[in-house]
PADRENVEX-872669 format. One record per residue (C-alpha): residue number from 1; residue in three letters; z, y, x. Coordinates in steps of 0.001 Angstrom, whole numbers, plus 524288, in hexadecimal, padded with zeros to 5 digits. Each point is the difference from the previous one (the first is absolute). Layout:
REM PADRENVEX-872669
num|residuo|w|v|u
NUM|ALA|Z|Y|X
...
This chain:
REM PADRENVEX-872669
num|residuo|w|v|u
1|MET|C651E|E579E|48604
2|GLY|80969|8057B|7F617
3|PRO|80E35|7FCEF|8014B
4|VAL|80827|7F6E7|7F80A
5|THR|80B53|80884|7FB73
6|GLY|80C52|7FF23|7F819
7|SER|80DED|7FB6E|80125
8|PRO|80275|7F14A|8002C
9|ARG|808AE|80195|7F417
10|ARG|7F9B2|80AF4|7F899
11|PRO|7F172|8028D|80352
12|ASP|7FAC0|80DB4|7FD5E
13|ALA|7F27E|7FEF3|7FA64
14|SER|7FE16|80ED3|800D8
15|ARG|7FE92|7FF75|80EDB
16|ALA|7F376|7FD2E|80794
17|GLY|7F7D6|7FF79|7F3B0
18|MET|805CF|7F35F|7FB77
19|THR|7FD85|7FC72|7F1F3
20|ARG|80AC6|7F9DC|7F7B9
21|THR|7FE84|7F7A7|7F406
22|SER|80A00|7F7F6|7F8AB
23|GLN|8004B|7F2C6|7F9D3
24|THR|806C9|80042|7F2C1
25|GLN|80231|7F70A|7F477
26|GLY|80164|80681|7F2E4
27|SER|80C23|808C4|7FF6D
28|ASN|806E6|7F8FF|80B43
29|PRO|801EA|80870|80C08
30|GLU|7F6C6|7FD87|80B44
31|LEU|8050F|7F6AE|80A09
32|VAL|7F4EE|80136|80A0B
33|ARG|7F96B|80BD5|8062D
34|ILE|7F355|7FF87|80773
35|ASP|7FA12|8096D|80980
36|GLN|7F37A|80046|8082A
37|SER|7FD78|808A5|80B7B
38|PRO|7F29B|805B1|80344
39|ASN|7FDBD|7F5A9|80A6E
40|GLY|80129|7F504|7F608
41|VAL|80D77|7FAFB|80374
42|ALA|80762|7FCFD|7F36C
43|ARG|80E79|8000E|7FD15
44|LEU|8076F|7F88E|7F590
45|THR|80E09|8043C|7FDA6
46|LEU|80A10|7F7F3|7F860
47|ALA|80749|8098B|7F744
48|ARG|809E2|7F835|7F7E5
49|THR|80AAC|806FD|80708
50|ALA|80AFF|7FEA9|7F5D9
51|GLN|7FECF|7F116|801F1
52|ARG|7FE44|800D2|80EB5
53|ASN|7F1E5|7FBE4|7FE0D
54|ALA|803D6|7F28C|7FA8C
55|VAL|7F376|7F97F|7FBAE
56|ASN|7FDB2|7FDFA|7F141
57|LYS|7F367|7FD6D|7F8A5
58|GLN|7FC7E|80E20|7FDDA
59|LEU|8017A|802F3|80EC2
60|ALA|7F793|7F42A|8033B
61|ASP|7F58E|803D3|7F606
62|GLU|7FF96|80DAF|8053F
63|VAL|7FED8|7FB1D|80E32
64|THR|7F50F|7F711|7FBB2
65|ALA|7F8C3|80B18|7F94F
66|ALA|801AF|808ED|80BD8
67|VAL|7FB0A|7F5DB|809B7
68|GLU|7F445|7FCFF|7F733
69|THR|7FD18|80E89|7FFC0
70|PHE|8005B|80045|80EFD
71|GLY|7F6D1|7F46F|80060
72|GLU|7F673|806C5|7F6DA
73|ARG|80044|80BE3|808D5
74|GLY|7FCD0|7F7EC|80BFE
75|VAL|80D2C|80268|8067F
76|ARG|801A8|7F82C|80C99
77|ILE|80D1F|80503|804A3
78|ALA|80C03|802B7|7F7BD
79|ILE|80E82|80318|800F7
80|ILE|80AD7|7FAC8|7F762
81|ASP|80D05|80748|7FFD6
82|ALA|80A84|803AF|7F674
83|GLU|807EA|80B0E|7FA8C
84|GLY|80EB5|7FFD3|7FFC7
85|PRO|80A73|7F9B2|8089B
86|ALA|7F9F7|7F249|7FF67
87|PHE|7F269|7FAFE|802FE
88|CYS|80208|7F4AE|7F695
89|ALA|80C25|7F929|7FA9E
90|GLY|7F822|7F3B5|7FCFD
91|ALA|7FD64|7FA61|7F285
92|ASP|80666|80680|7F464
93|LEU|80CA3|7F8A0|7FD6F
94|ASN|7FF5D|80326|7F17D
95|ASP|7F59D|7F588|7FEE2
96|LEU|7FE97|7F7B4|80C27
97|VAL|7F521|7F785|7FA69
98|GLU|7F7D1|80BB3|7FC50
99|GLY|803F7|80767|80C29
100|GLY|7FC80|7F497|808E4
101|ALA|7F2AB|7FEB1|7F98F
102|ALA|7FE17|80EB0|8019F
103|VAL|80276|7FF0C|80E93
104|GLU|7F69A|7F4DA|8011C
105|GLN|7F61A|8085B|7F8D0
106|ILE|801C4|80B3A|809C2
107|VAL|7FE8D|7F6EE|80BB6
108|LYS|7F3D8|7FA02|7FA01
109|THR|7FA3E|80D86|7FDAC
110|LEU|802BC|8047F|80DDA
111|THR|7F94C|7F3C4|8057B
112|ASP|7F473|7FF04|7F6C8
113|ILE|7F8A6|80C98|802F4
114|PRO|7FBF4|801AD|80E44
115|ILE|8081D|80C32|80370
116|HIS|80818|8012F|80C81
117|TRP|80DE3|80350|7FB51
118|THR|80A8B|8069D|807E2
119|ALA|80D6C|7FFDB|7F9E9
120|VAL|8081F|80C2B|80346
121|VAL|80E4B|7FD1B|7FDEF
122|SER|80C07|808A9|7FEFC
123|GLY|80CEF|7FAA3|7FA9D
124|ALA|802D0|7F288|7FA93
125|VAL|7F6F9|7F45B|7FDDF
126|ARG|80617|7F4B4|7F8C5
127|GLY|7FC20|7F309|7FAD6
128|ALA|7F1F3|7FF1E|7FB41
129|GLY|7FD5D|80D70|8058D
130|LEU|7FE56|7F88A|80CBE
131|SER|7F476|7F936|7FA03
132|ILE|7F92C|80CE9|7FEA9
133|LEU|8022D|80262|80E63
134|ALA|7FB06|7F264|80345
135|ALA|7F33C|80330|7F8F4
136|CYS|7FD6E|80BBD|808E6
137|PRO|7FA15|7FE5E|80DA6
138|ARG|80809|80B7A|80512
139|VAL|80DB9|8048C|7FC89
140|LEU|804F9|80CF9|80569
141|VAL|80E85|802D4|7FDD2
142|THR|80A7D|80A01|80281
143|PRO|80C40|7FCAA|80804
144|ASP|808CB|800A7|7F3E6
145|SER|7F865|7F5C8|7F859
146|THR|80682|7F301|7FCF1
147|TYR|7FB17|7F2B9|7FB6D
148|GLY|80688|7F4DA|7F8DB
149|LEU|7FFB3|7F485|7F732
150|PRO|80C2C|8011E|7F758
151|GLU|7FC5A|7F518|7F6A3
152|ILE|809B7|7F61D|80528
153|SER|80B38|80951|7FCE5
154|ARG|7FAE9|8001F|7F205
155|GLY|80044|7F139|7FEB6
156|PHE|7F24F|7FBC3|8032B
157|PHE|7F759|7FDF9|80C20
158|PRO|7F386|80810|8020F
159|THR|7F75E|7F3F9|8003F
160|ASP|7F36C|80725|7FC88
161|LEU|80170|80976|80B1D
162|ILE|8032E|7F71F|80B77
163|GLY|7F21F|7FB77|802B3
164|GLU|7FAA6|80DC5|8014D
165|LEU|80B58|804DA|80855
166|ALA|8002F|7F430|808C9
167|SER|7F189|801DB|802E4
168|ILE|802CF|80E1A|80477
169|ALA|80D66|7FEC1|8064E
170|GLY|8013B|7F176|802FD
171|ALA|80765|7F5A1|7F87A
172|ARG|80D4D|801B2|80652
173|PRO|800E2|80EFA|7FE89
174|ALA|7FAEA|7FF18|7F204
175|PHE|809D9|7F5A4|7FBA7
176|ASN|80AD5|806E5|8073D
177|LEU|7FCFC|80C41|7F85E
178|ALA|80055|7F865|7F37F
179|PHE|80C6F|7F85C|802EF
180|ARG|80781|80C26|80470
181|GLY|7FC66|80844|7F45E
182|MET|80325|80C2E|807D0
183|PRO|7F641|80A82|803F5
184|ILE|7FAFC|801E1|80DCD
185|SER|7FC5A|80C4E|8072D
186|ALA|7F2BB|80530|8035B
187|ASP|8022D|7FBB7|80DFE
188|ALA|8033C|7F240|7FBDA
189|ALA|7F41E|7FFA9|7F6D9
190|LEU|7F75B|80449|80B56
191|SER|80597|7F593|808FC
192|ILE|7FBBC|7F51D|7F68D
193|GLY|7F2BE|80617|7FCFD
194|LEU|8032D|803C6|7F203
195|VAL|7FB76|80DE5|802D9
196|SER|7F5F5|80579|80977
197|ASP|805E7|80C74|80560
198|ILE|80C40|8084C|7FEA5
199|VAL|7FCD6|80E76|7FF93
200|ALA|808D1|80C02|7FF17
201|ALA|7FEF1|80609|7F263
202|ASP|7FA52|80CA1|8055B
203|LYS|7F576|7F840|8079E
204|LEU|7FC69|7F66D|7F556
205|GLU|7F537|8074E|7F933
206|SER|7F9B1|80372|80D23
207|LEU|7FF52|7F19D|8036F
208|VAL|7FAD0|7FCB6|7F25E
209|GLU|7F535|80A6E|8021E
210|SER|7FC74|7FB35|80D93
211|SER|7FFFE|7F16B|7FCC4
212|SER|7F7CB|80287|7F40F
213|ALA|7F657|807D4|8080D
214|GLU|7FF18|7F462|809A0
215|LEU|7FCE6|7F6D7|7F4DE
216|LEU|7F5DD|80951|7FA32
217|ALA|7F905|7FFB8|80D0C
218|VAL|7FEE8|7F14C|7FFE3
219|ASP|7F33A|7F9C1|7FBC9
220|PRO|80169|7FE34|7F134
221|SER|7FB00|7F211|80024
222|ALA|80949|7FC06|80AF7
223|LEU|80B53|80658|7F923
224|ARG|7FC83|7F8F9|7F35A
225|THR|7FF32|7F2E2|80724
226|GLY|80D87|801DA|805B5
227|VAL|805CE|80484|7F31F
228|GLU|7FA48|7F462|7F8B2
229|LEU|8057B|7F693|80A05
230|TRP|80DA5|80641|7FEA4
231|GLN|7FEC9|7FF9C|7F127
232|ALA|7FBC0|7F1CE|7FFA1
233|ARG|80BE0|7FC5A|80856
234|ALA|80900|807F7|7F701
235|ARG|7FA94|7F9D7|7F3D9
236|ALA|801C2|7F27F|80549
237|LEU|80E5A|802A4|80257
238|ALA|80307|80773|7F35F
239|PRO|80704|7F87E|7F4DF
240|SER|7F67B|7FAE5|7F5D5
């Protein structure tokens, strides 16, 4: 089986025969990059780096187009990661209504098409960025990553996020994260089940490769059944 290659922040499509395409809208710069390795494992990279990958409508539309492309190609296993110092800063604060709807669109997209998603995280995840993690069955993170719900410090409570997070981490840890408004470490996130594994940065891609190979070896119908069960659960908890 061919390897899944690339840095968690800046994948290199030139290695291992990976092909790169971009999702663009008119003259706006691309905000998403997609790669696919010879063994069929796909990678979607958030690339709105100047805004710390805060989610706006264009980013959501590009994610949707990318995931639909994966579905048309018959992809069963995919990685979502990000360029820059943050995995995702949450919804774009320039328009919280549109940004919130855009996050909901991404979560819906990730849970509509039966693909097993592994989130690969370096840096910060804030606010609605945690919803993206909650949509993924597996979350692999580096020790320097941090997680937080800063909404209360901005004058509002993250009502739409609590249900998803409580289902993953438990009600008390989720509400505590929301009431404190301060970020927690990767170790703390692991202790409440918000992430799956903490991996040294230089070992991360090796684990992504090996875990993807394990999933490729699973009976496709069994994998699909498990993915669909996960997705049905995630959809039931997502804000409507």
